[in-house]
N, C-alpha and C positions, 0 to 999 in steps of 0.2 A: 504494499499500499504506500502511496506517495501523496504529495500535496494535491496533485491533480485529482486523485480519487476523492479526497476530502472536499475540495472546492466543488467538484462536480456533484457530489451527493448533496451538498448544501444548496447549490443552485437548482438542482432537480426538485428537491422538496419545497424550496421557496417558490419555485415556479408553479408546482402543483397547487400549493395553497392559494397563490394569487389567481391562478386560473379558476379554481372553484369559487373563490370569493366573487370574482368577476361574473361567473356564470350565475351565482345565487342573487347578486344585486342587479343583474342586467347591464353591467358595465362591460360592454364588448371590448373596449380598449384594454382594460385590466386583464380580461380573459386572454386576449391575444398576447399581451406582454408576458403573462404568466406561462403560457404555452411555449413561447420563445425562450424564456429563461429555463424552463424544463428541458428543452432540447439542447440548450447550451450546456446544461449540467450533464446530460447523457454524453454529449460529445467530449467533454472534459474528462469523463471517466474512461472513455475509450482511448483518449490520448494517454492517460495514466497507464492503461493496460499495455499500450504499444511501448511506452518507456520501460515498463517492467519487463517485457519480452526482450527488448534490446539489451537491457542490463543483464538479464539471465544469459543471453547468448554470448555476451562478452565474457562473463564469468566462465562459461563452458569453454570458450576459446582459450582463455588464460590457463585453465586446468589442463586442456589437451596440449598446449605449447609447453607447459611445465613438464608434463609426462614425457613429451618428445625430447626435451633437453636432458631429462634424467636417464635416458637410455644410453 
């Protein structure tokens, strides 16, 4: 987990709340802004996933390189 996951989750939840409040109050602008923020949060989490994947691949590459040097 990294900061992108945390920020993304926060934006996703905040967006869901704003979207629901907008829907309940009939405020279409708030509803749309909330939905946009929710999508932003989901995207941030995917960026976090990609960063984690890259970090894991780098660690694997280092381990492989180290094993190759030890031979």
